[in-house]
C-alpha positions as a printed Julia matrix, in Angstrom:
110×3 Matrix{Float64}:
 138.28   -3.02  -188.35
 137.19   -2.79  -191.97
 139.88   -3.04  -194.6
 139.63   -1.3   -197.97
 138.63   -4.55  -199.71
 135.73   -4.97  -197.27
 134.58   -1.46  -198.01
 134.95   -2.01  -201.75
 133.12   -5.34  -201.56
 129.81   -3.5   -201.45
 130.49   -1.57  -204.65
 128.89   -2.63  -207.94
 131.03   -4.56  -210.39
 131.3    -1.74  -212.93
 132.96    0.53  -210.36
 135.26   -2.24  -209.16
 136.28   -3.0   -212.75
 137.04    0.67  -213.43
 139.17    0.79  -210.29
 140.83   -2.52  -211.18
 141.79   -1.12  -214.58
 143.32    1.79  -212.65
 145.62   -0.71  -210.86
 143.61   -0.83  -207.63
 144.53   -4.11  -205.94
 141.74   -3.7   -203.35
 139.18   -3.59  -206.17
 140.7    -6.76  -207.63
 140.52   -8.48  -204.24
 136.89   -7.41  -203.85
 136.03   -8.86  -207.28
 137.79  -12.13  -206.43
 135.93  -12.43  -203.12
 132.64  -11.52  -204.77
 132.98  -13.98  -207.67
 135.2   -16.8   -206.41
 132.28  -19.16  -205.69
 130.93  -18.66  -209.22
 134.4   -19.15  -210.7
 135.11  -22.32  -208.72
 131.7   -23.82  -209.47
 131.84  -22.97  -213.17
 135.37  -24.37  -213.42
 134.14  -27.58  -211.77
 131.35  -27.81  -214.34
 134.01  -27.68  -217.05
 136.6   -30.01  -215.48
 134.5   -32.38  -213.34
 137.43  -32.41  -210.91
 137.77  -30.24  -207.77
 141.55  -29.91  -207.93
 141.56  -28.97  -211.59
 138.66  -26.59  -211.03
 140.59  -24.7   -208.36
 143.65  -24.56  -210.63
 141.54  -23.3   -213.53
 139.85  -20.69  -211.34
 143.2   -19.51  -209.98
 144.62  -19.23  -213.5
 141.61  -17.19  -214.59
 141.9   -14.72  -211.72
 145.66  -14.4   -212.19
 145.03  -13.66  -215.86
 142.44  -11.03  -214.96
 144.96   -9.24  -212.73
 147.83   -9.43  -215.22
 145.71   -8.32  -218.18
 143.46   -5.91  -216.27
 144.11   -3.11  -218.75
 142.65   -5.28  -221.52
 139.26   -5.85  -219.86
 136.68   -4.49  -222.29
 135.4    -1.02  -221.36
 131.83   -2.32  -221.63
 132.29   -3.75  -218.11
 132.79   -0.23  -216.71
 129.36    1.11  -217.57
 126.42    1.38  -215.2
 124.55   -0.82  -217.71
 127.47   -3.25  -217.95
 126.91   -6.98  -218.16
 127.71   -8.75  -214.89
 131.44   -9.32  -214.43
 130.93  -13.06  -213.97
 130.34  -13.19  -217.74
 133.9   -11.99  -218.31
 135.19  -14.48  -215.74
 133.35  -17.29  -217.56
 134.96  -16.25  -220.86
 138.42  -16.37  -219.28
 137.69  -19.77  -217.7
 136.55  -21.18  -221.04
 139.62  -19.81  -222.82
 141.97  -21.45  -220.32
 139.97  -24.69  -220.3
 140.16  -24.87  -224.1
 143.96  -24.58  -224.2
 145.05  -26.53  -221.11
 146.25  -30.07  -221.6
 146.09  -32.68  -218.83
 149.77  -32.28  -218.07
 149.32  -28.52  -217.61
 147.14  -29.13  -214.57
 150.02  -30.9   -212.83
 152.25  -27.81  -212.94
 150.22  -24.91  -214.35
 152.37  -22.2   -212.84
 155.67  -23.61  -214.14
 157.07  -24.25  -210.67
 159.46  -27.12  -209.93
């Protein structure tokens, strides 16, 4: 049986982003599934470490969900740049501010 995120997975990014900004969790999940390989690979390029890359990628996607209303409207146009560009910007922002110790407990859990 197809779930809503499977159905949404075939939609173009600009529609998924518009739905994400409207608090649609299925659209968010579809974007994560669609772009997780890019995110993980790009994070590895930055960190040169698989564990840190997965942490960085997770932080980026968590940020995208929490700040979904702040995603620039330019990503909701039919002539929008690909959403992976926004993901790369978020990855770079987190990579630039994280210190080595932050990778050990990035989510503040004990």
